[in-house]
DRENLO-374889 format. One line per field, with one value per residue: residue number from 1; z, x, y of N, C-alpha, C, O in turn. Coordinates in nm, 4 decimals, decimal comma, padded with zeros to 6 digits, m for minus. Each point is the difference from the previous one (the first is absolute). Example, Ala and Ser with C-alpha at 12.3 -4.5 7.8 and 13.67 -1.06 7.14 Angstrom:
BEGIN
n = 1	2
n.zz = 00,7800	m00,1385
n.xx = 01,3190	m00,1386
n.yy = m00,5690	00,1069
ca.zz = 00,0000	00,0060
ca.xx = m00,0890	00,0820
ca.yy = 00,1190	00,1190
c.zz = 00,0000	00,0730
c.xx = 00,0900	m00,0770
c.yy = 00,1200	00,1090
o.zz = 00,0665	00,0169
o.xx = 00,1036	00,0509
o.yy = m00,0019	00,1108
***
This chain:
BEGIN
n = 1	2	3	4	5	6	7	8	9	10	11	12	13	14	15	16	17	18	19	20	21	22	23	24	25	26	27	28	29	30	31	32	33	34	35	36	37	38	39	40	41	42	43	44	45	46	47	48	49	50	51	52	53	54	55	56	57	58	59	60	61	62	63	64	65	66	67	68	69	70	71	72	73	74	75	76	77	78	79	80	81	82	83	84	85	86	87	88	89	90	91	92	93	94	95	96	97	98	99	100	101	102	103	104	105	106	107	108	109	110	111	112	113	114	115	116	117	118	119	120	121	122	123	124	125	126
n.zz = 10,4829	00,1147	m00,1063	m00,0015	00,1846	00,0156	m00,1072	00,0927	00,1554	m00,0721	m00,0605	00,1608	00,0583	00,1090	m00,2032	00,1511	m00,2200	00,0196	m00,1647	00,1165	m00,0299	00,1425	00,0317	00,1234	00,0967	00,0829	00,1548	m00,0078	00,1084	m00,1632	00,1099	m00,2052	00,1288	m00,2116	00,1095	m00,1369	m00,1121	m00,0037	00,1286	m00,1415	00,2177	m00,1559	00,1642	m00,1024	00,1478	m00,1759	m00,0589	m00,0872	00,0716	m00,1535	00,1005	m00,2235	00,0506	m00,2148	00,0696	m00,0936	m00,0597	00,1905	m00,0557	00,0565	00,0331	m00,0421	00,1952	m00,1104	00,2140	m00,1534	00,2107	m00,0662	00,0831	m00,1185	m00,1267	00,1470	00,0850	m00,1223	00,0717	00,1150	m00,1919	00,0635	00,0533	m00,1970	00,1299	m00,2230	00,1274	m00,2075	00,1516	m00,1246	m00,0891	00,2243	m00,0172	m00,0635	00,1661	m00,1269	00,2219	m00,1515	00,2051	00,0256	00,0746	m00,2247	m00,0296	00,0731	m00,1776	00,1359	m00,2083	00,1724	m00,2204	00,1513	00,0552	m00,2204	00,0432	00,0598	m00,0834	00,1802	m00,1025	00,2084	m00,1542	00,2242	m00,1580	00,1110	m00,0544	m00,1473	00,0725	m00,2201	00,0961	m00,1270	m00,1360	00,1746
n.xx = 08,8925	00,1930	00,1576	m00,0248	00,0770	00,2200	00,0760	m00,0250	00,1561	00,1967	00,0234	00,0358	00,2151	m00,1675	00,0653	m00,0097	m00,0350	00,1476	00,0891	00,1446	m00,2173	00,1352	00,0328	00,1696	m00,0490	00,0920	m00,1517	00,0401	00,0829	00,0974	00,0745	00,0444	00,1374	m00,0652	00,1840	00,0691	m00,0899	m00,1770	00,1365	m00,1332	m00,0302	m00,0402	m00,1408	00,0676	m00,1518	m00,0408	m00,0574	00,1950	m00,0746	00,1383	m00,0409	00,0174	00,0972	m00,0628	00,1290	m00,2030	00,1885	00,1098	00,1068	m00,2070	00,2208	m00,2146	00,1089	m00,0935	00,0546	m00,0401	m00,0514	00,0282	m00,2063	m00,1240	m00,0308	m00,0393	m00,2078	m00,1484	00,0888	m00,1702	m00,1082	00,1600	m00,1841	00,1027	m00,0474	m00,0203	00,0270	m00,0843	00,1096	m00,1873	00,1451	00,0060	00,1761	m00,1735	00,1351	m00,1336	00,0301	m00,0990	m00,0767	00,1287	00,1720	00,0041	00,1966	00,0249	00,1090	00,0113	00,0269	00,0315	m00,0486	00,1644	m00,1051	m00,0324	m00,2032	m00,1164	m00,2056	00,0360	m00,1973	00,0745	m00,1482	00,0223	m00,0748	m00,1610	00,0211	m00,0703	m00,1041	00,0421	m00,1332	m00,0697	00,0849	m00,1167
n.yy = 08,6220	m00,0307	m00,1228	m00,2227	m00,1010	m00,0444	m00,1819	m00,2037	m00,0492	m00,0825	m00,2160	m00,1547	00,0286	00,0930	m00,0754	00,1632	00,0214	00,1647	m00,1195	m00,1276	00,0342	00,1105	m00,2189	m00,0696	00,1946	m00,1839	m00,0482	m00,2193	00,1775	m00,1145	00,1815	m00,0806	00,1214	m00,0423	m00,0617	00,1639	m00,1723	00,1379	m00,1194	m00,1127	00,0424	m00,1580	00,0631	m00,1888	00,0718	m00,1322	00,2098	m00,0679	00,2000	m00,0876	00,1981	m00,0157	00,1971	m00,0347	00,1722	m00,0205	00,1058	00,0443	m00,1899	m00,0627	m00,0024	m00,0529	00,0265	m00,1735	00,0399	m00,1601	00,0603	m00,2126	00,0309	m00,1428	00,1836	00,1646	00,0148	00,1174	00,1942	00,0877	m00,0402	00,1464	00,1162	m00,0395	00,1792	m00,0314	00,1856	m00,0004	00,1272	m00,0005	00,1486	m00,0022	m00,1364	m00,1284	m00,0664	m00,1273	00,0200	m00,1332	00,0490	m00,1812	00,1224	00,0058	m00,1006	00,2108	m00,0836	00,1787	m00,0813	00,1424	m00,0077	00,0151	00,1907	m00,0123	m00,0791	00,1839	m00,0364	m00,1303	00,0340	m00,0384	m00,0682	00,0061	m00,1389	00,1116	m00,2177	00,1538	m00,1826	00,0013	00,1518	m00,1705	00,1584	00,0708
ca.zz = 00,0460	00,0642	m00,1040	m00,0740	00,0874	00,0018	m00,1312	m00,0066	00,0871	m00,0660	m00,1175	00,0485	00,0454	m00,1158	m00,0258	m00,0895	00,0004	00,0602	m00,0830	00,0715	00,1336	00,0984	00,0397	00,1121	00,1135	00,1278	00,1190	00,0242	m00,1058	00,0482	m00,1157	00,0108	m00,1144	m00,0391	m00,0834	m00,0883	00,0579	00,1407	00,0049	00,0885	00,0351	00,0305	00,0097	m00,0958	00,0062	00,0423	m00,0593	00,0416	m00,1207	00,0121	m00,1274	m00,0176	m00,1369	m00,0595	m00,1066	m00,1322	m00,1028	00,0569	00,0582	00,1148	m00,0260	00,1284	00,0119	00,1200	00,0294	00,0728	00,0546	00,1020	00,1348	00,0497	m00,1023	00,0533	00,0694	m00,0916	m00,1116	m00,1194	m00,0747	m00,0238	m00,1373	m00,0272	m00,0940	m00,0333	m00,0646	m00,0238	00,0315	m00,0470	00,1036	00,0132	m00,0117	00,1057	m00,0238	00,1129	00,0208	00,0939	00,0490	00,0262	00,1270	m00,0078	00,0094	m00,1258	00,0094	m00,1086	m00,0218	m00,0772	m00,0442	00,0111	m00,1089	m00,0374	00,0562	00,1127	00,1142	m00,0159	00,1212	00,0098	00,0926	00,0241	00,0318	m00,0022	m00,1137	00,0273	m00,1265	m00,0303	m00,0668	m00,1081	00,0323	m00,0589
ca.xx = m00,1357	m00,0079	00,0188	m00,1262	m00,0964	00,0363	m00,0324	m00,1457	m00,0408	00,0364	m00,0849	m00,1375	m00,0238	m00,0383	00,0859	m00,0727	00,0478	m00,0970	m00,1185	m00,1047	m00,0185	m00,0118	m00,1384	m00,0299	00,0864	m00,0678	00,0686	00,1422	00,0918	00,1333	00,0755	00,1451	00,0620	00,1272	00,0938	00,0679	00,0791	m00,0342	m00,0920	m00,1166	m00,0320	m00,1427	m00,0620	m00,1096	m00,0631	00,0929	00,1308	00,0747	00,0404	00,1001	m00,0043	00,0776	m00,0140	00,1057	m00,0502	00,0509	m00,0641	m00,1095	m00,1014	00,0431	00,0099	m00,0252	00,0387	m00,0533	00,0408	m00,1128	00,0332	m00,0909	00,0517	00,0735	00,0948	00,1358	00,0104	m00,0229	00,0940	m00,0666	00,0663	m00,0890	m00,0333	00,0232	m00,0935	00,0363	m00,1060	00,0336	m00,1152	00,0177	m00,0272	m00,1410	m00,0802	00,0248	m00,0175	m00,0708	00,0241	m00,0983	00,0355	m00,1126	m00,0686	m00,0862	00,0766	00,0552	00,1133	m00,0020	00,1320	m00,0242	00,1237	m00,0100	00,0546	00,1412	00,0476	00,0885	m00,0439	m00,1226	m00,0786	m00,0592	m00,1128	m00,0683	m00,1400	m00,0951	m00,0914	m00,1418	m00,0719	m00,1033	m00,1176	m00,0403	m00,1067	m00,1282
ca.yy = 00,0193	00,1312	00,1013	00,0069	00,0685	00,1420	00,0563	00,0086	00,1099	00,1253	00,0172	00,0047	00,1369	00,0793	00,1143	00,0890	00,1373	00,0912	00,0167	m00,0716	00,0552	m00,1069	m00,0241	00,0881	m00,0302	00,0166	00,0459	00,0186	00,0403	00,0343	00,0484	00,0089	00,0665	m00,0609	00,0754	m00,0955	m00,1084	m00,0199	m00,1137	m00,0024	m00,1375	m00,0111	m00,1318	m00,0006	m00,1314	m00,1034	00,0285	00,1184	00,0717	00,1055	00,0714	00,1224	00,0478	00,0812	00,0861	m00,0358	00,0828	00,0778	m00,0885	m00,0803	m00,1442	m00,0645	m00,1399	m00,0637	m00,1371	m00,0581	m00,1317	m00,0511	00,0273	m00,1158	m00,0457	m00,0081	m00,1284	m00,1117	00,0069	00,0525	00,1057	00,1142	00,0368	00,1418	00,0606	00,1379	00,0766	00,1401	00,0839	00,1381	00,1004	00,0348	m00,1225	m00,0977	m00,1435	m00,0594	m00,1420	m00,0532	m00,1322	m00,0896	00,0254	00,1169	00,1240	00,0485	00,0925	00,0986	00,0593	00,1218	00,0655	00,1451	00,0817	m00,0188	m00,1269	00,0296	m00,0808	m00,0784	m00,0224	m00,1332	00,0041	m00,1282	00,0241	m00,1111	00,0118	m00,0207	m00,0167	00,0982	m00,0542	00,0896	00,0945	m00,0412
c.zz = 00,0601	m00,1039	m00,0801	00,0822	00,0018	m00,1323	m00,0130	00,0857	m00,0670	m00,1194	00,0424	00,0573	m00,1221	m00,0100	m00,1015	00,0067	00,0408	m00,0881	00,0638	00,1411	00,0994	00,0478	00,1105	00,1112	00,1271	00,1039	m00,0091	m00,1263	00,0672	m00,1224	00,0338	m00,1234	m00,0245	m00,0834	m00,0898	00,0775	00,1502	00,0069	00,0974	00,0212	00,0459	00,0185	m00,0838	m00,0017	00,0564	m00,0517	00,0666	m00,1281	00,0370	m00,1357	00,0038	m00,1417	m00,0406	m00,1023	m00,1323	m00,1033	00,0525	00,0608	00,1195	m00,0418	00,1350	m00,0072	00,1324	00,0093	00,0919	00,0459	00,1006	00,1373	00,0544	m00,0960	00,0515	00,0680	m00,0969	m00,1204	m00,1290	m00,0629	m00,0205	m00,1489	m00,0161	m00,1066	m00,0237	m00,0784	m00,0210	00,0174	m00,0422	00,1144	00,0009	m00,0131	00,1117	m00,0536	00,1265	00,0061	00,1083	00,0485	00,0440	00,1286	00,0017	00,0160	m00,1386	00,0302	m00,1228	m00,0049	m00,0947	m00,0301	00,0023	m00,1158	m00,0174	00,0600	00,1157	00,1241	m00,0408	00,1351	m00,0079	00,1061	00,0084	00,0423	00,0093	m00,1196	00,0462	m00,1344	m00,0141	m00,0619	m00,1081	00,0451	m00,0706	m00,0252
c.xx = m00,0165	00,0137	m00,1290	m00,1055	00,0280	m00,0335	m00,1509	m00,0509	00,0297	m00,0902	m00,1454	m00,0359	m00,0298	00,0925	m00,0715	00,0605	m00,1120	m00,1191	m00,1187	m00,0080	m00,0107	m00,1448	m00,0439	00,0957	m00,0779	00,0999	00,1497	00,0784	00,1342	00,0830	00,1481	00,0505	00,1359	00,0790	00,0705	00,0943	m00,0193	m00,1055	m00,1146	m00,0369	m00,1454	m00,0391	m00,1257	m00,0632	00,0972	00,1399	00,0645	00,0532	00,1031	00,0051	00,0907	m00,0251	00,1239	m00,0642	00,0666	m00,0793	m00,1233	m00,1123	00,0589	00,0041	m00,0035	00,0423	m00,0538	00,0551	m00,1075	00,0386	m00,1064	00,0606	00,0828	00,1092	00,1430	00,0224	m00,0101	00,0934	m00,0618	00,0778	m00,0969	m00,0225	00,0228	m00,0983	00,0465	m00,1130	00,0522	m00,1268	00,0318	m00,0278	m00,1484	m00,0936	00,0376	m00,0125	m00,0636	00,0318	m00,0970	00,0473	m00,1247	m00,0757	m00,0808	00,0706	00,0525	00,1165	m00,0037	00,1371	m00,0183	00,1323	m00,0195	00,0715	00,1507	00,0623	00,0971	m00,0342	m00,1230	m00,0683	m00,0606	m00,1088	m00,0622	m00,1421	m00,0763	m00,0900	m00,1418	m00,0697	m00,1056	m00,1193	m00,0422	m00,1126	m00,1270	m00,0849
c.yy = 00,1393	00,1102	00,0167	00,0729	00,1496	00,0670	00,0158	00,1154	00,1343	00,0273	00,0133	00,1354	00,0848	00,1190	00,0868	00,1383	00,0924	00,0302	m00,0713	00,0568	m00,1139	m00,0113	00,0953	m00,0353	00,0255	00,0480	00,0260	00,0309	00,0225	00,0358	00,0083	00,0717	m00,0630	00,0999	m00,1018	m00,0930	m00,0183	m00,1099	00,0240	m00,1460	m00,0069	m00,1455	00,0049	m00,1381	m00,1020	00,0223	00,1211	00,0637	00,1057	00,0673	00,1221	00,0478	00,0780	00,0914	m00,0392	00,0790	00,0737	m00,0816	m00,0739	m00,1469	m00,0705	m00,1461	m00,0519	m00,1414	m00,0570	m00,1402	m00,0407	00,0228	m00,1152	m00,0464	m00,0095	m00,1343	m00,1174	00,0014	00,0497	00,1149	00,1160	00,0233	00,1491	00,0466	00,1427	00,0647	00,1413	00,0820	00,1433	00,0977	00,0387	m00,1183	m00,0964	m00,1417	m00,0558	m00,1484	m00,0455	m00,1357	m00,0758	00,0312	00,1297	00,1329	00,0363	00,0928	00,0891	00,0651	00,1178	00,0687	00,1516	00,0689	m00,0221	m00,1255	00,0215	m00,0821	m00,0806	m00,0083	m00,1389	00,0073	m00,1384	00,0308	m00,1313	00,0228	m00,0284	m00,0109	00,1088	m00,0701	00,0979	00,0918	m00,0446	00,1191
o.zz = m00,0294	00,0078	m00,0313	m00,0546	m00,0066	m00,0023	m00,0488	m00,0385	00,0071	m00,0194	m00,0584	m00,0044	m00,1013	00,0907	m00,1128	00,1069	00,0071	00,0435	m00,0292	00,0704	m00,0268	00,0039	m00,0155	m00,0015	00,0107	m00,0327	00,0000	m00,1003	00,1051	m00,1005	00,1096	m00,1110	00,0891	m00,0851	00,0289	00,0831	00,0628	m00,0587	00,1048	m00,0948	00,0919	m00,0696	00,0144	m00,0708	00,1062	00,0067	00,0670	m00,0851	00,0872	m00,1019	00,1062	m00,0813	00,0832	m00,0749	m00,0085	m00,0132	m00,0692	00,0512	00,0207	m00,0325	00,0731	m00,0947	00,1049	m00,0973	00,1088	m00,0806	00,0711	00,0159	00,0784	00,0211	m00,0493	m00,0128	00,0187	m00,0825	m00,1073	00,0655	m00,0383	m00,0840	00,0861	m00,1032	00,0952	m00,0904	00,0902	m00,0637	00,0417	00,0886	m00,1053	00,0029	00,0739	m00,0992	00,1108	m00,1020	00,1145	m00,0775	00,0053	00,0165	00,1072	00,0207	m00,0890	00,0961	m00,1130	00,0960	m00,1195	00,0914	m00,0707	m00,0721	00,0977	00,0034	00,0183	00,0892	m00,1001	00,1025	m00,1012	00,1150	m00,1022	00,0923	m00,0482	m00,0228	00,0875	m00,0883	00,0979	m00,0703	00,0167	00,0814	m00,1117	m00,0494
o.xx = m00,0968	m00,0683	m00,0398	m00,0789	m00,0924	m00,0493	m00,0486	m00,0939	m00,0808	m00,0471	m00,0754	m00,1160	00,0691	00,0068	m00,0241	00,0409	m00,1156	m00,0915	m00,1154	00,1008	m00,0683	m00,0729	m00,0992	00,0616	m00,0744	00,1112	00,0415	m00,0081	00,0069	m00,0019	00,0380	m00,0448	00,0847	m00,0561	m00,0043	00,0792	00,0766	m00,1073	00,0171	m00,0004	m00,0396	00,0505	m00,0822	00,0467	00,0584	00,0840	m00,0661	00,0565	m00,0241	00,0212	00,0277	m00,0560	00,0778	m00,0873	00,1227	m00,1210	m00,1014	m00,0965	00,1213	m00,1038	00,0990	m00,0343	00,0222	m00,0037	m00,0241	00,0395	m00,0556	00,1220	00,0924	00,0590	00,0770	00,1064	00,0658	m00,0042	00,0562	00,0818	m00,1149	00,0776	m00,0391	m00,0172	00,0284	m00,0577	00,0611	m00,1020	00,1007	m00,0798	m00,0615	m00,1218	00,0960	m00,0684	00,0378	m00,0014	00,0079	00,0554	m00,1097	m00,1130	m00,0346	m00,0656	00,0091	m00,0047	m00,0068	00,0424	m00,0222	00,0762	m00,0856	00,0780	00,0748	00,1224	00,0936	00,0834	m00,0654	00,0654	m00,0592	00,0264	m00,0356	m00,0216	00,0450	m00,0464	m00,0232	00,0219	m00,0614	00,0154	00,0162	m00,0844	00,0054	m00,1120
o.yy = 00,0702	00,1021	00,1121	00,0772	00,0810	00,1127	00,1021	00,0696	00,0925	00,1121	00,0779	00,0411	m00,0111	00,0831	m00,0431	00,0454	m00,0417	00,0699	00,0314	00,0062	m00,0988	00,0991	00,0713	m00,1066	00,0974	00,0416	00,1158	m00,0709	00,0639	m00,0710	00,0410	m00,0286	m00,0054	00,0690	m00,1195	00,0443	m00,0732	00,0133	00,0623	m00,0786	00,0717	m00,0881	00,0904	m00,0893	00,0217	m00,0898	00,0793	m00,0687	00,0835	m00,0657	00,0557	m00,0735	00,0468	m00,0439	m00,0060	m00,0184	00,0085	00,0569	00,0003	m00,0577	m00,0031	m00,0709	00,0604	m00,0754	00,0524	m00,0842	00,0838	m00,0054	00,0218	m00,1059	m00,0825	m00,0605	m00,1024	m00,0913	m00,0218	00,0645	m00,0219	m00,0454	00,0788	m00,0649	00,0727	m00,0604	00,0573	m00,0265	00,0572	m00,0305	00,0164	00,0171	00,0219	m00,0249	00,0380	m00,0688	00,0446	m00,0779	00,0554	m00,0459	00,0496	00,1021	m00,0845	00,0769	m00,0484	00,0644	m00,0193	00,0314	00,0532	m00,0624	m00,0028	m00,0123	m00,0778	m00,0157	00,0290	m00,0193	m00,0374	00,0350	m00,0587	00,0786	m00,1040	00,1117	m00,0835	00,0828	00,0424	m00,0999	00,1208	m00,0375	m00,0516	m00,0133
***
C-alpha cells in the first residue's frame, strides 16, 4: 500500500523538461547546488526526497529516492526515480502541497542547481 502511494506520488508529480515553462513562482525560493554524487535532502509535501546526480555522456543523470515521511516507522519502501537532464535544461517535480522542485543541469554536467518554489496558478490573458 505504501509503495503504491509512493509510486503514485512520484508519477503524480509532474515531470517536465525545460521545454515547458514553470507556471510561476511566488515568495519563497531556496536553491542548493549539487556536485556529482553529492546528495541533497528535501522535504516535499508528505514525502522526503534524497537526490543526487552523476554526469553521463555530458548530461546529468538525476536519481531521486522518494519516501513517505512516516515510512521509516511504518516499514514503507522508498521509490527510486531516474531522469536524464541535458545541460542547460531542467526537470520539474511538483508535489501535492503546491511546491515545485526545479533540477537544472549546468554546463558540461558539472553541477545541478535545485530550487524549491511555491507554485502559483496563472490566468489566461484576455
